[in-house]
C-alpha positions as CSV (number, residue, x, y, z in Angstrom):
1,M,32.2,21.1,12.9
2,S,31.3,18.1,15.2
3,R,32.7,14.8,15.4
4,S,31.4,11.5,16.5
5,D,34.1,10.1,18.3
6,P,36.4,12.8,20.3
7,P,40.0,11.7,20.8
8,A,41.3,10.2,23.6
9,L,42.6,13.1,26.3
10,D,46.0,12.8,27.4
11,L,46.1,13.5,31.0
12,P,46.5,16.7,31.3
13,P,46.0,17.3,27.7
14,P,48.9,18.9,25.6
15,P,50.3,21.4,25.9
16,R,50.6,20.6,29.6
17,L,48.2,22.6,31.6
18,R,49.0,24.5,34.5
19,A,45.9,25.1,37.1
20,A,47.5,28.7,37.2
21,D,47.0,29.3,33.5
22,I,43.5,28.1,32.9
23,A,39.7,29.1,33.4
24,L,38.2,25.6,34.6
25,F,34.6,25.2,33.7
26,L,32.8,22.0,34.8
27,D,29.4,20.4,34.0
28,V,28.0,18.4,37.3
29,D,25.6,15.6,36.6
30,G,27.5,13.0,34.2
31,T,30.7,15.0,34.6
32,L,31.7,15.5,38.0
33,L,29.1,13.1,39.5
34,E,27.4,10.0,38.2
35,I,23.8,10.4,37.1
36,E,21.2,8.8,39.5
37,R,17.7,7.7,39.0
38,E,16.5,10.9,40.7
39,P,18.1,14.3,40.9
40,G,17.9,14.3,44.5
41,A,19.7,11.1,45.1
42,V,23.2,12.6,44.0
43,H,26.0,12.9,46.7
44,V,29.1,14.8,46.4
45,P,32.2,12.7,48.0
46,D,34.3,14.6,50.4
47,E,37.5,14.0,48.4
48,L,35.7,15.8,45.4
49,C,34.9,18.7,47.4
50,R,38.4,18.7,48.7
51,V,40.0,18.9,45.0
52,L,37.6,21.5,43.9
53,G,38.4,23.5,47.0
54,Q,41.9,23.5,46.1
55,L,41.6,23.7,42.5
56,Q,39.6,26.9,43.4
57,T,42.7,28.4,45.1
58,A,45.2,26.9,42.5
59,T,43.5,28.6,39.5
60,G,43.3,32.1,41.5
61,G,39.3,31.6,41.7
62,A,38.9,30.9,37.9
63,L,36.9,27.8,38.5
64,A,33.1,27.6,38.0
65,L,30.2,25.0,37.8
66,V,28.2,25.2,34.9
67,S,25.1,23.4,35.3
68,G,21.4,22.6,34.5
69,R,21.1,22.6,38.3
70,S,19.9,26.0,40.1
71,L,22.6,27.9,42.4
72,D,20.9,27.0,45.5
73,Q,20.8,23.2,44.5
74,L,24.6,23.4,43.7
75,D,25.5,25.1,47.1
76,R,23.6,22.3,49.0
77,L,25.5,19.6,47.1
78,F,29.0,21.2,47.2
79,S,28.6,22.6,50.8
80,P,30.5,24.1,52.2
81,L,32.1,25.2,49.2
82,R,30.6,28.1,47.5
83,L,31.9,28.0,44.1
84,N,31.5,30.7,41.1
85,A,28.7,29.0,39.2
86,A,26.3,29.0,36.2
87,G,23.0,27.5,37.0
88,L,19.6,26.5,35.1
89,H,22.0,26.5,32.0
90,G,23.0,30.0,32.3
91,L,19.8,31.7,33.5
92,E,21.5,32.5,36.7
93,R,25.3,33.1,37.4
94,R,27.6,33.9,40.2
95,N,30.8,35.4,40.2
96,R,32.6,36.8,43.4
97,S,29.5,36.5,45.0
98,Q,27.5,38.7,42.6
99,V,24.4,37.0,41.3
100,T,22.6,37.5,38.2
101,R,19.1,36.2,37.5
102,A,16.8,36.1,34.8
103,A,13.5,37.5,35.9
104,P,10.9,34.8,36.5
105,K,7.9,34.6,34.5
106,P,5.5,32.5,36.1
107,A,2.5,33.1,33.6
108,I,4.6,31.6,30.9
109,L,5.3,28.4,33.0
110,A,2.2,27.9,34.3
111,R,0.3,26.3,31.3
112,A,3.3,24.2,30.7
113,R,3.7,23.2,34.2
114,E,0.1,21.8,34.1
115,C,0.6,20.0,31.0
116,L,3.6,18.4,32.2
117,S,2.2,17.8,35.8
118,E,-0.7,15.9,34.5
119,F,1.6,13.6,32.1
120,A,4.0,12.9,35.2
121,A,1.1,12.1,37.5
122,A,-0.3,9.6,35.0
123,T,2.9,8.0,33.8
124,A,4.6,5.5,36.5
125,G,8.2,6.3,37.0
126,V,8.3,9.9,35.3
127,L,9.3,13.0,37.5
128,L,8.6,16.6,37.0
129,E,11.4,18.9,38.5
130,D,10.2,22.3,38.7
131,K,13.3,24.5,39.2
132,G,11.4,28.0,39.2
133,L,12.8,29.2,36.0
134,T,12.6,26.1,34.2
135,L,10.8,22.7,34.2
136,A,12.6,19.5,33.7
137,L,10.8,16.0,32.6
138,H,12.8,13.2,33.7
139,Y,11.9,9.7,32.3
140,R,15.0,7.7,33.4
141,N,12.8,5.3,35.6
142,A,10.5,5.2,32.8
143,P,12.3,4.8,29.6
144,A,9.4,3.3,27.6
145,A,7.8,6.7,28.0
146,A,10.6,8.6,26.2
147,A,8.4,9.4,23.1
148,A,5.4,10.4,25.0
149,A,7.5,12.6,27.3
150,L,9.0,14.3,24.3
151,A,5.7,14.6,22.6
152,V,4.2,16.6,25.6
153,A,7.2,18.9,26.1
154,E,7.0,19.6,22.4
155,A,3.5,20.6,22.6
156,A,4.0,22.6,25.7
157,V,6.6,24.6,23.9
158,A,4.5,24.9,20.5
159,E,1.6,26.4,22.8
160,S,4.2,28.8,24.3
161,G,4.2,30.7,20.9
162,G,8.2,31.2,21.2
163,A,8.2,31.9,25.0
164,L,9.9,28.4,26.1
165,D,12.6,26.5,24.4
166,L,13.0,22.9,24.8
167,L,16.4,21.3,25.8
168,R,16.8,17.4,25.3
169,G,19.3,15.7,27.7
170,K,19.9,12.3,29.0
171,M,16.5,11.1,29.8
172,V,15.0,14.3,30.3
173,C,13.1,17.0,28.6
174,E,13.7,20.7,30.0
175,L,11.6,23.7,29.2
176,K,13.1,27.2,29.7
177,P,13.0,30.7,28.5
178,P,15.0,31.5,25.6
179,G,18.1,33.8,25.3
180,A,20.5,31.8,27.6
181,D,22.7,28.9,27.4
182,K,25.9,27.4,28.7
183,G,28.2,29.0,25.9
184,Q,26.9,32.5,26.9
185,A,27.4,32.0,30.4
186,I,31.0,30.8,29.9
187,A,31.6,34.0,27.7
188,A,30.4,36.2,30.5
189,F,32.8,34.7,32.9
190,M,35.6,35.0,30.4
191,A,35.3,38.8,30.3
192,E,35.7,39.1,34.2
193,P,38.4,38.6,36.4
194,P,39.6,36.3,37.6
195,F,38.7,34.3,34.3
196,V,39.8,37.0,31.8
197,G,43.1,36.5,29.9
198,R,43.3,32.6,30.9
199,R,42.9,29.8,28.5
200,P,39.3,28.4,29.2
201,V,38.7,24.6,29.8
202,F,35.3,23.1,29.7
203,A,34.3,19.5,30.5
204,G,30.7,18.4,30.0
205,D,28.8,15.1,29.2
206,D,25.5,16.1,27.3
207,V,23.6,17.7,24.4
208,T,22.9,20.8,26.7
209,D,26.8,21.2,26.9
210,E,27.5,21.8,23.2
211,A,26.8,25.5,23.4
212,G,29.7,25.5,25.9
213,F,32.0,23.4,23.8
214,A,31.4,25.8,20.7
215,T,32.1,28.8,22.9
216,I,35.3,27.4,24.3
217,N,36.5,26.1,20.7
218,D,35.9,29.9,19.6
219,L,37.9,31.1,22.5
220,G,40.8,28.8,21.6
221,G,40.1,26.7,24.7
222,I,39.9,22.9,25.5
223,S,36.2,21.3,25.1
224,I,36.0,17.8,26.7
225,R,33.3,15.7,26.0
226,I,32.5,12.8,28.9
227,G,31.6,9.5,27.5
228,G,29.2,8.6,24.9
229,A,29.8,8.5,20.8
230,S,27.1,11.2,19.8
231,P,28.1,13.9,17.4
232,T,29.9,16.6,19.6
233,A,31.7,19.9,18.9
234,A,34.2,18.8,21.9
235,T,37.8,18.2,20.6
236,F,38.8,16.0,23.5
237,G,37.1,13.4,25.4
238,H,37.1,11.4,28.8
239,R,35.7,8.0,29.3
240,D,33.5,8.6,32.5
241,V,33.1,10.5,35.5
242,T,35.9,8.5,37.3
243,A,38.5,9.4,34.6
244,V,37.3,13.3,35.2
245,Q,37.7,13.0,39.0
246,T,41.2,11.4,38.3
247,W,42.3,14.1,35.9
248,L,41.0,16.9,38.3
249,L,43.1,15.2,41.0
250,E,46.3,14.8,38.7
251,L,46.1,18.6,37.5
252,L,45.9,19.5,41.1
253,E,48.9,17.2,42.0
254,A,50.9,18.6,39.0
255,E,50.5,22.2,40.3
256,A,51.8,21.2,43.8
257,A,54.7,19.4,42.2
């Protein structure tokens, strides 16, 4: 069941949360950080790194980033932190320094990469981000190209004969192998220490986070949609990135108190 307008979230949500009792999962772009015009333009404030580092300790290590970015990108962004994380929408995952990663299939992506590259090169403002295991076609700087970008991505998926899935996000179309999503990544974390036995909490902002919300709800946790009024499975909502950062700080301060 999805709702178009998740209720406002009390901070922290009832029943009052303690960092020591929860497993905390956080999307990055649009949740922890504002979405920029290009993926490489994102910057992580020092204060956010401090709060995340202390929350990692307060949760006993039961904190993980769950992102469409790769693990390498996440480590560069949040350096010197090295957090538990699921990257590329669950195609790669790290817990306690053990990394699992889907096997690359370059032949499957080759034709799609060629089509998307040609479109990006011919369309001003469109950017193709090659993440190795996935291809993301960004049109934030060319909103008029949205329909054409979607058509090119859909054609590449159809040509793959089921070897690729299409993920639609905020001003982006992403092609990825099937068989992994953020919900599956969260479920895998929840079966392992230090996450097992805790109440899961997941905050995300996009359609790509809906699988995570569904898993969190199934586990009796707290799902939080950031911004927007599109249909969502999330049971709570925050206004924006600033509200999320404030909530995390208050969660940390409540633990210290």
